DONU-224924 format. One record per atom (N, C-alpha, C): x, y, z. Coordinates in steps of 0.001 Angstrom, whole numbers, plus 500000, padded with zeros to 6 digits. Atoms other than C-alpha are relative to their C-alpha. Last residue first. Layout:
XYZ/...
This chain:
499282501353500541/781560182829147050/500601499220501196/500906500784500695/779028185334148526/500771498518499631/500759500901499009/781713186630151076/498872499097499323/499066501047499548/784213187403148092/499142499253501187/499922501220501083/781349189060146079/500860498968500715/501242500672499951/780618191416149179/499835498722499112/500038500535498820/784270192368149444/498828498988500391/498912501102499961/784543193261145924/499934499173501165/500657501109500910/781375195285146292/500794498873499566/501135500711499390/782678197005149221/499462498920499246/499240501038499138/786058197778147397/498743499319500888/499510501367500818/784129199055144407/500618499241501097/500951501006500371/782163201375146776/500340498812499281/500409501058498763/785209202562148684/498894499291499407/499098501227499493/786646203583145259/499423499083501236/500108500907501202/783585205594143958/500905498715500458/501217500627499753/783390207337147423/499762498966499071/499836500721499020/787017208326146921/498778499172500503/499105501099500376/786510209429143494/500149499126501178/500826500946500770/783439211474144505/500837498662499628/500641500750499057/785486213064147401/499175498915499018/499578501258499595/788222214107145124/499031499049500853/499596499971498795/787194217708145396/500889498717500320/499547501458499646/786413218193141780/500829499788501272/498640499906499303/784796221677141142/500136498543500608/498961500116500961/782152221918138526/501357500038500573/499257498752500378/779696223878140688/501092499523498914/500744499338500700/777457220796141042/500610501274499308/500100500758501383/780462218819142122/499114500897499097/498794499516500601/781188221829144913/499944499128498532/500058498633500482/777516221376145957/501130500237499057/500856499996501063/777751217565146405/499885501324499224/499379500576501004/781059217857148296/498978499920498816/499016498880500591/779219220476150686/500780499229498698/500650498941500656/776477218043151255/500770501041499287/500683500779501230/778698215136152014/499253501020499200/498670500302501043/780767217464154442/499394499251498502/499881498750500690/777393218471156040/501252499807498925/500945499784501218/776683214796156621/500139501266499431/499871500741501407/780199214343158117/498869500170499102/500840501200499989/779770217245160676/500343499191498708/499073501066500280/782679219916160803/499075498639499876/499401499852501253/780511222910160822/501027498889499296/498612500345499800/778404221437163558/500767500179498573/499197500924500804/775100223063163109/501487499813500151/498797499623500674/773253225075165630/500661498852499340/499144498939499411/770620224180164383/500227500036501328/500343498918498868/769243220944163128/501284500871500316/499029499961498698/770400219079159889/499715501005500838/500781500331498849/767453218754157575/500831500123501294/499177500415498633/769159220601154712/499116499848501196/500492499462498594/767214220730151461/500804499437501071/499731500594498696/768980220555148315/499391500589501091/500994499413498993/767992221779144815/500074499147501146/499994500738498618/770578221365142023/499204500615500757/499553501250500409/770662222370138276/500151499078501401/499811500723498921/768631225399138406/500302498580499779/501214500312499425/768990227364135198/500179499268501190/499994500787498983/771798229100133394/498358499502500561/500803499350498795/771890230208129919/500000499025501138/501309500491499638/774495228730127421/499251500573501349/500993498998499975/777015230996125920/498626499462500447/499657498812499147/779963228728126476/499057501064500261/499764498950500631/778104225669125485/500550501297500619/498517499708499935/778354222891127756/500650501191499210/499003500800500926/774716222778128279/501367500231500176/500923501107500440/771983224059130682/500798499163499034/500324500127501496/774537226139132425/499328498936499697/498923500251500818/774458226395136434/499431499928498521/500332499674501268/772374227702139234/501032499683499243/498983499788500924/772523225754142494/499618500464498467/499951500085501367/769768225966144920/501204500398499340/499103499538500956/770088225373148566/499694499954498651/500194500641501488/767473224932151288/500937500845499104/501093501102499884/767019225661155038/500155499226498491/501320500065500960/770329227621154632/499276498730500520/501156499088499776/772739228919157199/498785499504499354/500303499710498608/775794226568157543/498681500774500340/500254501329499232/775802224755154225/499575500228501336/501271500532500441/775462228091152452/499573498850500651/500876499084499346/778339229674154506/498438499402499584/500142500236498577/780412226662153668/498993500930500608/500817501428499917/779662226917149837/499794499854501733/499456500649499169/780644230671149534/499191498543500657/499132501045500728/779647232133146344/500699499203501133/498796500074499514/776482233793148009/501087499110499223/499057500295501028/773044234977147168/501456499941500575/498619499406499905/770533235149149894/501038499193498993/499211500525501126/766778234695149616/501412500690500084/498640499477500396/765118234968152898/500677499412498687/499176500813500960/761592234679154035/501256500489499397/500439499681501316/760782236281157200/500520498956498989/500128500780501175/761016235426160894/499557500748498647/500882499255500759/761936238149163328/499955499229498568/500759498856499288/763517236574166262/498940500680499176/500916500574498772/764413233202164756/499174501101500522/501187500788500567/765539234850161541/499295499309500934/501084499154500478/767678237415163512/498748499325499352/500683499640498809/769510234516165318/498788501146499412/500954501081499483/770260233033162057/499130500433501203/501376500099501078/771434236246160471/498994498973500531/500740499150499932/773817236644163473/498637500006499360/500788500453498632/775195233247163247/499109501199500250/500750501084500433/776295234221159464/499081499445501347/501212499637500679/777556237512160788/498830498943499544/500776499287499093/779866236060163166/498671500340499479/500748501004499164/781206233669160641/499133500600500920/500919500611500676/781796236645158365/499187498819500652/501340499231500104/783359238510160932/499003499284499342/500607500167498762/785957235720161394/498717500708500082/500555501190499805/786618235468157597/499436499926501446/499026500938499611/787048239204157061/499432498732500422/499514500093498527/784090240871155430/501182499020500275/498734499048499782/783562241932151774/500481500067501471/498733500078501081/781452238862150906/501081500956500172/498764500090499203/779095239083154044/501212499892499126/500006499046498967/775892240385152256/501416500116500836/498927500023499492/776277238562148949/500481500907501117/499098500533501243/773111239722147558/501403499995500661/498655499706499585/770477239482150477/501021499523498845/499059500392501091/766880239686149584/501462500585500449/498700499366499696/764508239732152571/500910499439499048/498762500644500665/760963238857151763/501205500761500221/500304501698500201/757982239467153704/500998499367499519/500172500689501285/759522242743154766/499562498661500035/500627501245499685/759252244412158111/499430499226498769/501234499804500883/760337247801156479/499056498670500596/500973498978499709/762751248110159229/498666500169499499/501260500806499109/764322244736158527/499139501212500589/500765500825500772/766353246341155643/498852499469500866/500710499185500826/767644249130157841/499063499243499139/501166499285499270/768564246725160464/499193500779499149/501073501112499762/770439244453157929/498894500775500823/500767500375501157/772311247606156832/498970498972500053/501108498696500001/773091248579160428/499303499778498618/501112500078499167/774703245139160727/499011501066500001/500663500846500689/776919245726157663/498607499664501131/500775499055501055/778111248900159257/499053498933499182/501192499037499142/778925246854162497/499392500663498739/500880500953499524/781157244085160273/498686500779500590/500782500299501236/782792246811158268/498789499067500669/499380501189500645/783957248402161711/499093499598498731/500180501592499731/782463251539163112/500812499240498960/499683500462498596/783417255119163537/499983498694500140/498564500003499806/783405256191159899/500494499702501106/499478501057500721/779616255077159760/501553500029499965/500057499904501505/778516257426162407/500835498906499164/498896499993500892/777883256664166037/499797500373498574/499531498619500416/774752257866167755/501355500025499377/500624499396501114/773211254402167566/500333501414499666/499107499375500994/775777252496169381/499432500895498975/499129498747499484/774009251929172576/500976500508499042/500634499344498888/772702248426171555/501009501104500464/499406498915499908/774278247259168390/499510500952501087/498859499927499201/773816243568168387/500650501325500175/498776500335500770/771609243249165275/501194500193500893/500124501350500785/768368242862167347/501375499650499348/499893500792498967/769434245908169668/500112498514499360/498587500116499803/769722248036166629/500377499095501145/499168500651501147/766421246884165535/501442500041500342/500188501526499987/764662247431168908/501047499427498829/499299500610498929/766199250977169236/499839498436500025/498534499956500217/765107251851165630/500666499444501170/499541501095501083/761630250626166479/501446499990499698/500175501371499206/761227252633169772/500387498959498787/498937500208499085/762523255769168057/500076498797500490/498937500201500818/760068255352165030/501271499692500857/499895501427500418/757257254711167267/501305499804499199/499838500987498819/757968258013169187/500129498427499453/498702499852499570/758222259840165810/500467499052501172/499814498766499032/755301258484164048/501211500136500641/499790500600498755/755850256277160892/500103501223501224/501064499558499109/754516258267158026/500011499213501376/500457498886499961/756668256264155515/498928500461501079/501095499500501065/757672252889156327/499810501539500204/501452499938499536/760862252647158181/499015500396498938/500801501076500329/764131251899156264/498555500052500203/500431499821501407/765545255509156577/499215498752499495/501209499454500099/765560254970160347/499355500191498646/500958501072499821/768361252478160290/498662500657499822/499941501115501181/770596255201158689/498951498993500109/500801499173501099/769261257726161301/500281499199498624/501341499889499674/770271255498164180/499007500564498734/500581501228500190/773482254738162887/498585499788500194/499554500931498734/774268258438162684/499426498762499627/501117500309499283/774007260241159254/500529498827501152/500179498840499166/776853262131157494/498740499476501084/498845499666498966/778158258876156003/499808501226500762/499586498545500253/775121257686154420/500804500521501093/500584499079499061/775161253796154630/500478501413499677/500490498996500644/775830251641151483/499224501054501128/501072499381499147/776474248624153390/499281501315499495/499598498711499366/778395247040150599/498825500569500825/498621500382499348/777525243287149748/500625501357500856/498976500435501063/773915244391149257/501411499556500773/498642499781499244/770804244350151477/501121499570499052/498734500263500585/767353244483149822/501106500390500868/498747499154499574/763802244632151341/501381499358499567/498832500376500025/760468243329149876/501158500809500489/500028501134498952/756821243667150374/501396499462500135/499858499591498626/757356247378149181/499907498773501044/501124500804499028/758018246014145599/500099500325501467/499601499650498467/760401248551143947/498995499352500792/498785499377500033/758312248052140447/500469500506501615/500159498550500701/755693245504141154/501364500568500023/499031498937499327/755848241754141910/499932501423499155/498818499824500941/752815239792140519/500833501153500838/500003498757500633/750533238518143377/501383500389499177/501097500116500907/750251235092144672/499837500953498997/501312500298499626/751911235603147680/499037499993499063/499856499978498619/754887237281145889/498509499774500713/501238499614499331/754873236294142295/500604499956501404/499472500126498670/757658236365139607/498752500451500780/500709499235498961/756331235596136095/500856499747501446/500325500540498753/757594234200132776/499486500967501059/501287500852500064/759136235993129983/499889499166501372/500438499769501455/761830238813129627/498579499057499715/499576501110500796/761668239088133313/499758500154498522/501208500889500473/761182242532134788/500496498842499148/499883500539501292/763923244150136956/498824499046499615/499048499052500375/764012246168140271/500490499673498548/500571499061500950/760900244522141371/500863500740499257/500195498859499301/762529242878144408/499248501037499084/500963500172498941/761971239480143098/499663501397500815/501296500268500523/763405240364139801/499014499961501242/500502498699500414/766538242096141431/498459499823499436/500308499014499011/767041238762143298/499397501498499645/501070500617499229/766945236541140336/499473500932501016/501362499662500748/769257238964138554/498751499572500519/500531498748499773/771600238668141315/499019500458499335/500397500075498649/771992234985140821/499370501395500522/501224499496499741/772265235290137075/499314500119501332/500985500887500437/775053232998135924/498479500659500311/500772499679501156/777641235787135941/498893499016499431/500186498567500322/779982234452138602/499423500204498526/499007499110500631/779328230838139265/499641501440499549/499691500063501427/776458229536141125/501071500727499566/498738500225500458/774653229355144496/500354500102498515/499696500131501468/771477230733145828/501385499873499660/498895499369500268/770563230342149639/500062499417498455/499392500605501257/767046229844150726/501267500706499386/498640499441500273/765967230599154227/500515499206498952/498896500711500455/762246229611154196/501169500774499994/499273500170498916/759669231586156159/501227499284499853/500143499124498934/756935231345153616/500987499790501043/501258500069498878/757625228668150952/500268501253500903/499357499778498715/760192229505147981/498988500234501208/500889499623499208/758917228121144788/500646500188501334/499471500096498674/761223227848141880/498958500730500975/501057500211499134/760788227269138235/500175499530501461/499875500039498615/763555228764136172/498539499843500731/500753501043499271/763272227579132632/500066499824501479/501251500655500445/765988230044131594/499316498922500541/500582500957499287/768535232502132780/498733499565499172/499129500314498578/771187234542131146/499417498829500724/501004500592499224/769762234670127235/500777499590501463/499353500908498966/771965236924125305/499022499585501117/500209501336500541/770513238709122223/500416498832500963/499745499775501410/769811241965124140/499814498560499502/499141498739500102/769943240999127930/500195500073498422/499182499638501069/767517237930128418/500565501349499938/499622498565500093/765649236601131512/501244500214498829/498886499682500939/763489233679131484/500532501334499966/499070498818499920/761424232482134344/500868500011498951/499602500139501451/758869229589133493/500907501281499746/500617501034500871/757440230375137083/500299500139498586/499630499850501499/759230231950139885/499492498929499079/500106500830501233/757307232025143108/500512500381498633/499651499590501343/757930233572146423/499822499062499081/499483501131501030/755932232885149450/500381500723498943/500697500058501106/755793235808152258/500473498824498978/499173500851500921/757030235833155818/498928500197498783/499462499002500629/755615238410158599/501073499331498750/500511498664500437/752873236640159920/500717500601499259/499703498966499032/754621233118159740/499291501295499784/501114498873500188/753555229879157842/500325501043501255/499880499322498455/756506227683157536/499277501208499958/500035498486499674/756090225798154081/499898500139501568/501113499478499267/757271222254153480/499931501487500218/500156500239498746/759832221666150772/498903500632500882/500950499389499450/759113221203147213/499871499857501504/500145499023500638/762168220249145515/498756500819500344/501739499855500304/763244217959148131/499867501408499117/500369499210501049/766812216675148815/498440500099499978/499012498605500023/768117215460152132/499534500701498851/
């Protein structure tokens, strides 16, 4: 189940991301330290961790929106540049322009110089990809939060990025819409493969969508301790996944434990183990 070096999936539209000896400090406070993380091309990586541990900071560095204090961030072996065009970013809030239609909001993401006919065709394809066929003439005020977030994804994908960076993209949605959007993301990833780095606080979301999950946590018990990767788990469970499967329940319990949340699962497992050892001793005697 666990692997710190999962196999690469080579696709034409996906890039490899590598954080090496990554350290990020703000003033006198070190937020992240000793982060060594390689995300193979085509992988859907989910980053979990408590608030303030530096999850979004990692994403921003991958997008070229921030420079590490030391260490490096590489995409396909080359240093990330300011506002790196090999990446695209989608946030928790859709950030659509209210005066533009959904088509025009999506069009913003297209590379500069895209011909008008090609632009029209690509925007239609993207809106179809995110389940908004025939809705392009609507404006943001006329659609739900889930539909607006679909447009945000379409706009990010318009760049055909090698790396798609998602910062809690479904965090502001209601529970049912969030589940639907998780499945939509998986469908999009199948249709338009790219490397995905997604930040979330939702353990169930991580377990449902991820190829691999890394957990950020403090390096010590000091309240000012910086974070690093404290757990690295690869999920081999095939998709579509049964949200109630026993195997995923074990992964979920492991993740919650890594986040410092005691669910009682570890105590139950320990108790069952003690019982089995006692039964074994009885049989031996």
